[in-house]
N, C-alpha and C positions, 0 to 999 in steps of 0.2 A: 620261605613261605610261599612265594609266587610259584615255585615249582610244585609244591604240594597242592596248590589250588588249581593248577593248570592255567595260570594267568601270567601273562607277560606284563611286567610293570614298566611303565613309560617314565620318561624323565620328569623330575619335579620342575616347578616353575623357574628355578634358577639354572636349569639345564643339566643338573647332575642326576644320574640314574639312581633311583632308590635301591634297585636290586638288579645286578647284572645277570643273575641266574635265569636261564630261559629253558622251558620244557622242550623236550624233543619235538621237532617239527615246527617250532616257532620261527617266523620269518626273521632272518638275521638283520641286525641293526645296520642302518646306513647313515652316512654323514653327508651333509648336515640334516637336521630335521626338515621334513617336507610337509606341506599342508595336505590334509585329507578332509573330505566332506563327510559329515555325520548327520543322520536324522535322529531326532529325539522326540519324545512325546510332549510337544509344546501344547499349551492350552488351546482349545478350539478358537480359531479366528484371533490368534494373539497378534497377528501382524508380523511375526518373525519370518525370516526367509525359510524356504522349503528345507534347506539343509544349512548346517552351521560348519564353519571351518575351524579345524584344530590342527595342531602340530604333532607329528609322530616321527620317532626315530626308526620305525620299523616299516617295512613294505607291507601294507595291509590291503588285501584284495577286497573288492566290494562285497558286502554281505557279512563281513566279520562283525561280531558283537564286541562292543567296547564299553568301557566306563569313562565318562567324560564329566568335567565340571560344567554346571549350568547355574549361573548365579552363585548362591551359597550351597547349592546341592550337588551331589554326585549322582548322575543318572545313567541308566543304560541307554546306549545308542547303537546304531547300525551304520557301519561304513557304507557310504552311498556312492553311486557313480559320479564321476567328475562332472561339474556343471558345464554349460556351453562356454566356448572360448570368449564370448563377448560379455560374460557375466561380470558384474562390477567387483573390483578387488575389495577385500575386507578393509574396513576403515579403523579398526581397533587392533590392539596387540592380541595375537593369537595365543590361546591357552593350550596346554598339552593334553593329549590323550593320556589318561592315568592308568588304565588297565586294558589289556587285550585278551579276550577270551579265546584261548586256543583249543579248548576241549571239544568244541563243536565245529563241524564244517561250516563254511560261509553259506548264507542263504543265497540260493542260486539266481541266475539272471532272469529266468521266467517269473519267479516269485517277485522279484523287485519290479519287473515290468508290470505285473498285475497290480501291485501297490501304486505304482506311478499312475497307471490308467485310472484306478479307482479314485485316487486323490484329485486328479485333474477333472474327471467327469462329475464327481460329486462335490467338487469345490471345497476340499479339505487339504490339510497339510499332510505330506507323505509320512512324516514321522508319527502323526496322530494315528494313522491307519496301521502303519508297520508295527509300532510298539504295542498297540492294542491287540494285534494278532498273536502276540507271544503269550505263553502261559503266565499268570500272575506271579508264580513262584520264580520263574525265570526273570521277569521284569524286576523283581525285588533284588536280584543280583547276588543271591547267596551262592557264590562260586564253590565254596567248600561242599555244600550239600549237593550241588550239581555234579561235582567231581566224584563224590561218593556214589551218587546214583549211577553214573556211567561206569563205575568200576564194579558194580554188583554182578554176580553171575547171572547169566540169562539175559544180559543186555545186548547180546549179539544178534545177528540177523535171524529172522524167523523164516524157515524154508517155505517156499510156495507149496500149496497143497498138491499132492500128486495122486498116485494110485490108491492111497489109503483114505482119501476123502470119500464122503458119502456119495453113493452112486446117484447121478442126477436122473430125474424121470425122463421118459420119452416125450419129445416135444410134439405138439400138434403141427399141422401144416402151416397155420397162421403164425405160430411161434417160430418155426424154422425160417419162414420168409422174412419175418421181422429181424431175426438174428443175422441173416445174410445181408439184409439192407444196412444194418448198423455197421457191419464189418466192411462193407464196400463203399459207404458214403463218405464224401469229403465235405459234407455240410452237416450242421447240427440236425439231429434226427428228432422229430416230434412223434413219439410213439403214442398214437391215439388208440388206446385200448379200452374196451368196455370194462366196467367193474366186474371182476371175476374172470377176465379173459386170460390171465396168466402172465401179466406184464412182469411180475417179480421174478418168475422163473427165467424170462428172457434176460433180465439184468444179471441174474446169477450165472447163466451159461455164457453170456458175453464176457463176464469177468473171468470165468474158468478157462475159456478158450484163450483169452489174452495171457493169463498166467502160465498156461502150458507152452505158449509160443515164446514168452519172455518171462522166465522165472523171477526176474528182478523188477518187473513192472509193478505199478501201483494203481489202485482204483479208488476213486472217491465217490461215495454214495451219500447224497443229501436227502434228508427228510424234513418236512416243515416243522415238526414239533417233537419235543422229547418223548411225549406219550406214545409216539409211533415207533420209537426205537426198540423197545424190548422184543416185540414180535419179530421184526425184521432182523434184529441182532441174533435171535435164536436160530433163524434160518441160515444166516451167514456163517455163524459159528459151527452149525451142523455140517455145512458144506466145506468151510475153509479153515476151521479149527483156530489155532492160536495166531493165524495170520491176520486176524481182525482186531481192530481197536475202535473205540468210540471217542468222539469229541463233541461235547455240548456243555452248556452252562450248568447242568445239574451235577457235573462231576466235582469231586473235591479237588483242591489245588494240586495235591499229590497225584491223583488219578489223571488230571488234565496234563500235568507235566510229563508223566510217563507215556501217555498216548502221543503227545506232541513230539517227544524225543524219538519214539519208535517210528513215526512218520518221517521226521526230518532226516534221520539216519538211514532211512530206507529199509528198516527192519519190518515195519508193518506193510502188508500187501494190500489190505482192504481197510479204508477209513470210512466209518459210518458216522455222520454227524448232522447237526442242524446248520443254519445259515453261517454261523461263525467258522465252520470247518472249511468254507471256501478259501480262507486265507491260510490254511494249514500248509506247512512246508512239505512238499511232496516232490522230491527231485526227479523221480522216474514216473511221473503221472502219465498214464496212457488212456484212461477211460474215466469220464465223469458221468454219473447218473443223477438226475434231479427228479426224484419221485414226487408225484402230486405237484407238478410244476406250477399249477395255477394258484397255489395257496398263497394268500397275502402274507403269511408268516415269513416268507423268504425276504420280505422287504423290512429292513431295520427301521425302527421308529425313533432311535436315539443315535447320538454321535454322527457318524458319517451318513446314515440313512441310505445305505447301499442295498441293492437287490442282488442276493446271492445267485438267483437264477440267471440274471443277465451277466453277472461276472463269471459264472460257469461257462457261458458261451464264449466270452472273451478269453478265458483261461485256456479253453480247448483250442482256440485260434492261435494263441501263443505257442502251443505245443504241437501244432499241426504238422510241422516238418518232421517231428519225431513220431507221428502217427497217433496223436491224442485225439480222441473223439468225445462228443458229448451227446447224451440221450436225455430228452425231456419227456417224461411220461405222465399221462393223465387220461382219465375218461372224460374230463371236462376241461380242456386246455384253456388257458387265459386267452382272451381275444387278441392280445398282442402277439402271442405265439401262433395262434390260428391264422392271423393275417400274414405273419411272416412266412408261414408255409404256403399260403395262397399265392404270395408274390414270388415264391421260389427261393427265398433266403434259407428256409429250412426244408428238409425232406420229410414229408408226412407219411408215416407208415401206419396202416390201420389194422387193428385186431378187433373185429366187430362182434364176434361170437363169444359167449361165456363158456367156460370150461365144462366139459361133460354134458353139454346140452342143457345147462341150467336155464330155467325160465326167467323171462323179464317180469318184474313186478307189474301188476295191473294197477292203474291209477284209479282211486276212488275219491271223488271230491265231495266234501260235506259242506253244504251252504249254511254258514252260521247264521244267516238272516232268517232261516227257518227254525232256528232253535230258540228255546226260552232264554230270556235275558239272564246273563250270568252263568250260562252253561259252560263248564270247563271241558268236559269230554262228551261228545255226542253219544246218546244211548246206543246207536248202531255200532259205533266204534268200540264202546265198552263190551258189547256182546261179542264182537269179532275177536277182541283180545282174550276174553274169557274162553271162547271156543278153542283158540289156539293153545292156551295154557292147559285146558282139559285134555287135549290130545298129546301133550308132552312137547309141544313146540314152544318157541320163544318169540317175544315181541319186543320191538324197540320203539320208544316214544321220544321224539325230539322236541325240546323246548329250549331255545337258545337264550335263556335267561336264568342265571343261578340265584340262589337264595330262596326264601319262602315267598316273598312278595316284593315287587319293585319299590313299594312305598307303603307307609301306613298313614292314614289321614283321619281327620275329625269331620264327621258328617254335620256337625252343628255349625262350626265357624269356617270350615274349609281348610284348616291347617294341614300341611303335609310335611313329612320328615325330610326336610331339605338339609343337605350337608352345609355346615357353617363355613367350610373352606373351599367348596367347589360349586360350580353351576350344575349340580346334580342332586339327586335324592339319595338319602341313606336307605339301603336295602335291608329289609327285615329278614333276619336269620333266626328262625324259631328255635332250633336246637340250642343256640347260644343265648336266646332271649336278649338279643342285641340288634342294634341298627349299625350297619357297617357301610362305609363308602368304598366302592370298588375302584376309585380313582386315586384317592390320597391315603386310604387306610384308616381314616378316622372311625372310631368305634365308641358307642355309647349305649347304655342300657335302654331298653324299651321304657318309655315314660308310663307311669301309672295313670296319668290323666293328660288331657290336652294342654301343652305348654302355653297355648294362646288363651283359651276360654275356660279351662279347668274341667271340661266334660270328660268323664271316665270312659266313655264309649268310643274307643278308637278302633278303626277297621283296617284290615289288610286289603290293599287295593292292587288288583292285578295278580299274577301268579308267577312263581318261579319253580325251579326243579324240585325243591324241597316240598312245596305244597302239592305239586303234581304227584310226587312219589307217595305222599301221605294219602292223597285222594284215591289213587289206584289201589293202594294196599287196603283201604277201607272198602272199596267197591268189590274187590276180589277176595275179601276175607272169608266168604262162605264157601269158596272153592278149595279143593284139596288136590294135591298132585297124585299121580298114580301110586306112589308109595305111602299115601295117607298123610303126608306132611303138609303144612300150610304153604300156600303160594308165596313166593319170595319176590319182592319188588326191590331192585337195586338202583343205585344212582351213581352216575359218573359225571363229574364236573370239576371245576378248579378247586372247589371247596372240599369235596369228598376225596380228591386225589392228592391233597396237600401233605398228608402224613406219609412218612417213609414206607414204601412197599404197598400203600393203599391202591395205587393204580394197578400194579401187577396182580394183587389179590382179587380185585374186582374183575379184571379181564379173565383171570383163570377161572373164577366162579362162573362166568358166562360160558366159557368154552366147555367146562365140565357139566353144564346144565344145572348148576345150583341156583342160578338166578333165572326166573321165568320171564320177567318183564324188566327191561333196563331203561331207565329214564336218564336223559342227559342232554348236554349242550352239544355244540358242533364237535366236541372231542370224540363223540361216539360215531360220527358220520363218515370218517375217512380212514382208509387203510386197514381196518380191522377185518379179519377173516373169520366172521362168526358163521358157524355151520348149521345151526338149528333155528335161525331166525327166519320166519316166513311172513311176518307182518311188520311194517314200519309205518309210524304215524307222525305227522307234523301237526302240532297243536296250534301255536300262535304264529301263523304264517304271514298274515297281512302286515305285521309290524315291520318285517323285512322287505315286503313287496313295495311299500311306499316310503321307504327311508329317504332322507334328504340327499344322500350320496347318489350321484348319477351312475355309479357302478352297482347299485342295489339290485337291479334285475339279474345281472350276471352272477352276483354272489348268491342270490337266492336259488337260481336255477342250479348252480353248481352244488350248493348245499343239499338240495332235494335229490338231485341225481346221485350224489355220493351216498346220501343216506339210504336211498332205494337200493343202492348196490350192496348194502349189507344183507339184504334179504334173498333167500333162495339160492345161496351159493353152492349148497350141496344138493345136486340134482337127485342123487340116489335117495337121500333122506326125504326130499319133497315128494318123490314118486312113491316111496313106501308109505308116507302119511296120506297120500292122495289129497294133498292140500293145495289151495290156491296161494300164490305169492302175490302180496298186495302192498301198495303204498297208499295210505289214507292221508288226505290233506284237508284240514279245516280252514275254510276261507270264505269271506263275504264276497269274493270276486271270482267265481268259478269260470266265468267267460274270458278271463284275461288270456291273451295269446301265449303267455309263458306256460300255462298249464296245458295248452293244446300241444306244444312241442314236448312237454314233459310226458304226456300220455303216450306219445309215439317213441319216447326215448331218443328224440331226434336232436342231438346237439348241433348238427350242421345247420338245420333250419333255424334254430334259435340264434346261433352265431351270425348267420347271414342277415337276419332281421336287425340284430343289435349293431352290426357293423354298418349297415345301411343308415340307421339312425345316427350313428356317430359320424359317419362321413358327411351327412347333411348338416350336422351341428358343428362340424370342425373340431371334434373331440378326439383324444387319443384312441387308436394309434395313428390317426390322420393328422394329428398335431402333437406338439411336445410341450410339456408343462414343467414349471418349477414354482416353488413357494418360497418366499422370504418370510420367515416367522420372527416375531419379536415378543419378548416377555418382560413384564414389569409389575410392580406392586399396584400401580394405577393404570387402568386401561388407556386413558388419554395419552400417557407417556409413550406407550407402545405404538398407538395409532399415529402420534405426531412424528415419531422417529421413522416409521414406515412411509409417511407422507413425504418427508424430506428426502428419504432414500429414493423414492419414486421421482421426485423433482431432479435429484442429482444424476439421474440416468438419462435425461432427455437428449444429451448430445453425444452419447456413447456410440462407438462404431456398431453398426447393425441395428440401431434402435428402431429404424423404420420397419424391420422385419420381426420385431418383438412387441407384443401387446402387453402393457402393464395395466392391470385393473386397479381400482381404488382399494386401499386397505380396508379390511373389515375384521370384526372380532371372529375368532374361531367358533365353530359350532358349540364346543364345550369351552366356554370362554375362560372360566376360572378353575384352576386346579391347584390345590394346596396353597391357597391365598396368593396365587400368581395369576395375573391377567394375561391373556394370550390373544394376539392378533396376527393377521397374515396378509400378504400381498401376492396375488397370482400373476405369473408370467406365462405367456403362451406364444408359440411360434410354429409355423408349418415347416420350418427349416431347422433341424437339430443343430448343425454346426453353427448357425447364426446365434441360436440361444446359448450355446456353450461359450462362444466368443464374447457374447454380451455379458454373461455372468463373470467370466474371467476379468473383463475390463471394469466391471462394477465393483469387484471386491475391494480394491484400494480405497475407493470412495466410501464404501461401507465402513471400512476400518477407521477412516478419518471422521465419519459421522459419529461412530461409537465413541471416539475419543473427544469429540467436541461437546458444546453445551447441550445439544439435543440428546446426547447419549446419557446425560445424568439421569439417574433413576431407572435406566434400562438394565435389566438383569442379564439378559443374554439374547443372542440372535443366531439364526441358523438358516442355511439354504437347504431345501429339500428338492432334489431333482427327481423327476418322474414320481410325484407323490401319489399315494394310494388313499390317504385319509385327509380330510379337509376340516 
C-alpha cells in the first residue's frame, strides 16, 4: 500500500516496521532511529516549541512532508532544520514519524527561511505559518489522491513561452528606461508610475525577458484583491499561455492544489495571486512584482497578520544571490515605501506620463455647504453626467459604502437599527428588504414599525451604493442612448459581485459600453482599464477625510487619485469626443490641503507634507508599532488581562526603548458578541521592539494560563498594524 501511495511508512511505536516496501527514490533506512525536527500546525500561541522532535529510521532532508502523531491525532508536518546546538534535549519519550511523503520534492531552503523570518517577525509559530501556506487538500493528507493527481497526463513541465507567444507592443522611452533599471538594480525597485502610464506592460516584458534568458525561471505577480485578477490574468495568458497559474482564496480546493503543485514542481512559470501567494513554493523564483503595492489588502488581518508586500521584499533578498529581484508598482505608493526610496533603501523609478498623451482629469470641487440640505448629487454633477452619457461616454461614481443606507431610524423616538451582536448598525439592503450586519453577518427583516415606540414611519438615514444607483437611474430615466435604448446604471460592490461570474459580467458590460454609469465602492477605483470613462465623481468624501484613523488622509488621497486614473485612459477616444476629462468631488472642505495636491496630481507634495507631520508626531515610518489584542465575552476581562500584561513587561530587556500605552477598547469594540481591546506598543528602534516582543511572549503565555486568563477567548500580536 505504501508503494502505491508514494509513502514511506515509518516504524510503529514498538520499533517494528509496518511496511518494508519503499518507493523508488525513498531515502534508505538507517539504524538506529535518529531524531528529526518537525513543524506542525499548532494552535496559535499554544506555548509549544517552534518544532517538535520525532524519531525516524530514514534520512529525511529538511522540507520533506511527513505524517506524525500529535496527541491523539495524526497530522501533516514538515521536516525542519536542526535546532541550535544549545537547544534543550526532549524531556519525554520520542514518538516516531509515521509516514514520509516521497511523491513531492522537499520545500527548499529559501522557502523555509521565509517562513522562519515571518514567524520571528510577526511573533507566530513557524508551523502555524508553514502549514497554513499549503493547500487545504494537501494538509488533509490524502496521499492517494495526491499520487493520482501527480500521475495524470499533462502534469509535467510547461515550456516557457517562446516565439509563438503574442508579440509585445513597442515600449515608450519611459517604459524602456524603467525596464533597464529593473534589470540592473540590486535594490528593491519602486516603480512610481502614473495611472495609465503602462506599468503593466513593464511587468510583462520584464517577465518575458527573464524567461527568455532562463527558461526554467519563475515569476510571482501579486495583486491586492481577487477582483483585479481576471483582467490581469487575461493579459498574462495572452502573452504567456499555459505557463500561468493563479493562487487565491477564491479557488476551489482542487484548483488551489493544482496551481500549488505546478508552482512547487517548477512547471508554472508565472504565478498570479493575492497576498497568500507570497508563501507559494517557487524553487526557481527570479522576479517578484507587487502591483498596487500601497493597497492595505496586502496586510492580513487574521492569523499571522503578515504584510505580503514586506515579505516580498525579504523573499527577493533571500534569492538575491540567484538574481531574484522585486518590483513594487503604484501611482500612489505607501508612505513607508516612498520614505524607503527617499533614504536609498529602494530605487525609485518614475513613469510620469500617461500612455498616448492621455489627459489628466481636471479637479472640480463641489462645496456641499452651498447645496440644499439632504442633496445626494449636486445638480451640476447630474448635468455633467447626463451630458457625458448623451455623447456616448461613460461615468464612474464612487461611494465607499455598500447597501441602500447605512442605517434606518425612527424620527419620533430616535431608535436606530443597531446590530444586537456588534458595536455597529445594521445596514439596510432594499433589494432584500433586510437589515444586515457587515461585520458578523446577522440578518433580519426590516421591521414594519419602530421596535421602541411602535411608530410605522421609519426612515433610511444616509446613503449606500444601492440608493445611489437607484437615484441616478431615476434622474437619467428621461435620457436615451444613441441607439434609442434607456440609459443603464450599473453597480459594482461586494454585494453585487457575490454571485459566481457577476464581477466578470459587470466588468465586461462596462468594457463593451453596455453600462453608461457605474456606481461602486473602492472596488472600481483601482487597476481597471476602462477606455470610455471621461468623468469620475466622489460623492461622500468627507466621511473618509476625517476618519479616526491617522492614516485617513493617505487612504483618501490614494483612493481619489486611483479613481481619477480610471478616466481618460484612451486619448484617441477623448480627442474624438472633444470631451473634458474630469474628477468631481463633493466636499464641505474644499480648502483642505489634500485637494490642492490632488488638483495638481502631485503625489510627491502630498507625501512630503504627510511625512513631515508624521516625523513631528513620531509616527510610522519614523517609529515602529505593534498591538497586543485581547478578546473576551466581557470587556473588563480583556482590559484586565492587557493591564496585567503591561505590568509584566516592566522589567523586560529593552523596555526603556519601548513605550506601552494603556489598554483601550478597539474602535469597533464588539463583534459577534465578542468584546475586543488592545494595547499599543511603539519604539523608534525596530530591533528593540522585536527583542521586547520575543521576551514578552513567555510571560503572555503564562498570563493566559493563569487566573487572569480565565474568560479570555484569545489574544494576538499584530506587528506593523494598519487598523486600530
